[in-house]
DRENDO-1510 file (C-alpha; in Angstrom, 1 decimal, always signed):
<recs>
REC; n; res; u; v; w
REC; 1; MET; +4.7; +6.6; -10.5 .
REC; 2; LYS; +2.1; +3.8; -10.7 .
REC; 3; VAL; -1.5; +3.5; -9.8 .
REC; 4; GLN; -1.9; +0.2; -7.9 .
REC; 5; PHE; -5.6; +0.8; -7.5 .
REC; 6; ALA; -8.4; +2.9; -8.0 .
REC; 7; VAL; -11.6; +2.8; -6.3 .
REC; 8; CYS; -14.8; +4.6; -5.4 .
REC; 9; ALA; -17.0; +4.0; -2.6 .
REC; 10; GLN; -19.3; +5.6; -0.5 .
REC; 11; SER; -16.9; +6.1; +2.5 .
REC; 12; ILE; -13.7; +4.7; +3.5 .
REC; 13; ALA; -11.7; +4.7; +6.8 .
REC; 14; ILE; -8.1; +4.4; +7.5 .
REC; 15; ASP; -7.1; +2.7; +11.3 .
REC; 16; GLN; -4.5; +5.1; +13.1 .
REC; 17; LEU; -2.8; +2.6; +14.6 .
REC; 18; THR; -2.7; +0.0; +11.4 .
REC; 19; SER; -2.9; +2.4; +8.9 .
REC; 20; ARG; -5.4; -0.2; +7.6 .
REC; 21; LEU; -7.8; +1.3; +4.7 .
REC; 22; SER; -11.2; +0.0; +5.0 .
REC; 23; ILE; -13.5; +1.3; +1.9 .
REC; 24; PHE; -17.4; +1.2; +2.1 .
REC; 25; ASN; -19.9; +0.4; -0.5 .
REC; 26; VAL; -18.1; +0.4; -3.4 .
REC; 27; LEU; -19.6; +2.1; -6.4 .
REC; 28; ASP; -19.0; +0.0; -9.6 .
REC; 29; GLN; -22.0; +0.7; -11.5 .
REC; 30; VAL; -25.2; +3.6; -10.5 .
REC; 31; ALA; -28.1; +1.4; -11.6 .
REC; 32; VAL; -31.5; +3.3; -10.5 .
REC; 33; PRO; -34.8; +3.6; -11.6 .
REC; 34; ALA; -35.2; +6.8; -12.6 .
REC; 35; PHE; -33.1; +10.2; -12.6 .
REC; 36; PRO; -32.1; +12.5; -11.9 .
REC; 37; VAL; -30.2; +10.6; -9.4 .
REC; 38; PHE; -28.6; +12.4; -6.4 .
REC; 39; ILE; -25.2; +10.3; -4.4 .
REC; 40; PRO; -24.9; +12.5; -1.4 .
REC; 41; GLU; -21.1; +11.7; -0.9 .
REC; 42; LEU; -18.4; +10.0; -2.5 .
REC; 43; THR; -14.9; +9.3; -2.1 .
REC; 44; PHE; -12.3; +8.5; -4.3 .
REC; 45; VAL; -9.4; +6.4; -2.8 .
REC; 46; ALA; -6.0; +5.5; -5.0 .
REC; 47; LEU; -3.0; +3.9; -4.2 .
REC; 48; ILE; +0.3; +4.7; -5.7 .
REC; 49; ARG; +3.2; +3.4; -5.9 .
REC; 50; ARG; +6.7; +5.3; -6.1 .
REC; 51; GLU; +9.3; +4.1; -9.0 .
REC; 52; GLN; +13.0; +4.3; -6.8 .
REC; 53; GLU; +13.8; +7.3; -8.7 .
REC; 54; GLN; +11.4; +9.5; -8.0 .
REC; 55; ASP; +11.6; +12.2; -5.4 .
REC; 56; HIS; +10.3; +11.7; -1.7 .
REC; 57; ASP; +8.7; +15.7; -1.9 .
REC; 58; GLN; +4.8; +16.5; -2.2 .
REC; 59; LEU; +4.2; +16.2; -5.9 .
REC; 60; LYS; +0.7; +17.9; -7.4 .
REC; 61; CYS; -2.1; +15.7; -8.5 .
REC; 62; GLN; -5.5; +16.5; -9.8 .
REC; 63; LEU; -8.6; +14.7; -10.0 .
REC; 64; THR; -11.6; +15.1; -12.3 .
REC; 65; ILE; -15.0; +14.0; -12.4 .
REC; 66; THR; -16.7; +14.3; -16.0 .
REC; 67; LYS; -20.0; +13.4; -16.6 .
REC; 68; GLN; -21.0; +12.3; -20.7 .
REC; 69; GLY; -17.7; +14.7; -21.6 .
REC; 70; LYS; -18.5; +17.5; -19.5 .
REC; 71; LYS; -16.4; +18.6; -16.5 .
REC; 72; SER; -18.3; +17.8; -13.7 .
REC; 73; ALA; -15.7; +18.3; -10.7 .
REC; 74; GLU; -12.6; +19.2; -10.1 .
REC; 75; ALA; -10.2; +18.8; -6.9 .
REC; 76; GLU; -6.3; +19.1; -6.5 .
REC; 77; SER; -4.5; +16.9; -4.2 .
REC; 78; ARG; -0.6; +16.3; -2.9 .
REC; 79; ILE; +1.1; +13.2; -3.1 .
REC; 80; GLY; +3.4; +12.8; -0.1 .
REC; 81; PHE; +5.7; +9.3; +0.0 .
REC; 82; GLY; +8.0; +10.4; +2.8 .
REC; 83; SER; +10.5; +7.5; +3.3 .
REC; 84; ALA; +7.5; +4.8; +2.3 .
REC; 85; SER; +7.3; +3.4; -1.5 .
REC; 86; VAL; +3.2; +3.7; -1.5 .
REC; 87; ALA; +1.2; +6.9; -1.6 .
REC; 88; ARG; -2.8; +7.2; -0.2 .
REC; 89; LEU; -4.9; +9.7; -2.7 .
REC; 90; VAL; -8.0; +10.5; -1.1 .
REC; 91; PHE; -10.9; +12.7; -2.2 .
REC; 92; ASN; -14.0; +13.4; -1.0 .
REC; 93; PHE; -16.9; +15.1; -2.6 .
REC; 94; SER; -19.7; +16.1; -0.9 .
REC; 95; GLY; -22.9; +15.4; -3.7 .
REC; 96; LEU; -23.1; +14.0; -6.9 .
REC; 97; ALA; -26.4; +14.8; -9.4 .
REC; 98; ILE; -26.6; +12.9; -12.6 .
REC; 99; HIS; -28.9; +13.9; -15.0 .
REC; 100; SER; -28.8; +10.7; -17.5 .
REC; 101; ALA; -27.6; +6.9; -18.1 .
REC; 102; GLY; -24.1; +7.3; -19.3 .
REC; 103; GLU; -20.5; +7.2; -18.0 .
REC; 104; ILE; -19.1; +8.7; -14.9 .
REC; 105; ASP; -14.9; +9.1; -15.6 .
REC; 106; PHE; -12.6; +9.9; -12.8 .
REC; 107; ASN; -9.5; +11.2; -14.4 .
REC; 108; LEU; -6.4; +11.4; -12.3 .
REC; 109; THR; -3.8; +13.2; -13.6 .
REC; 110; LEU; -0.5; +12.6; -11.9 .
REC; 111; PRO; +3.1; +14.3; -12.1 .
REC; 112; GLY; +4.5; +14.0; -15.4 .
REC; 113; GLY; +0.7; +14.2; -17.0 .
REC; 114; GLU; -0.1; +10.6; -16.7 .
REC; 115; ILE; -4.0; +10.2; -16.7 .
REC; 116; HIS; -4.9; +6.8; -14.6 .
REC; 117; THR; -9.2; +6.7; -15.4 .
REC; 118; LEU; -12.0; +5.0; -13.5 .
REC; 119; THR; -14.9; +4.9; -15.7 .
REC; 120; ILE; -18.2; +4.0; -13.3 .
REC; 121; PRO; -21.2; +3.0; -15.8 .
REC; 122; VAL; -25.0; +4.8; -15.0 .
REC; 123; ASN; -27.8; +2.3; -15.9 .
REC; 124; LYS; -31.6; +3.4; -15.9 .
REC; 125; VAL; -33.1; +0.1; -14.5 .
REC; 126; GLU; -36.6; -1.5; -14.8 .
</recs>
């Protein structure tokens, strides 16, 4: 399996007729004037490409959020390809508190143990 892309955003929408994915307010960094700060909603979305020889079955994966090396949140999901070669993984979180500058790591563990990490810097701006 390969991660084609992974992104954090405020929200996403998937069109039911066309299956198009829209991503709203991409979170590529957090720049705030003071701490603590609270992000009320957060969505992590990844597009996973299946290798030809891999099963079509539902496969378990896990997303772990770490801040300053400490686990902040964790969620599990299943990747279901069906007959398609790609699948979307969507994780929604209601609230993320950030107490200091540093980095937030979103670690997506795929079946087989491969880990894909998305890092978002957190900075205090004057």
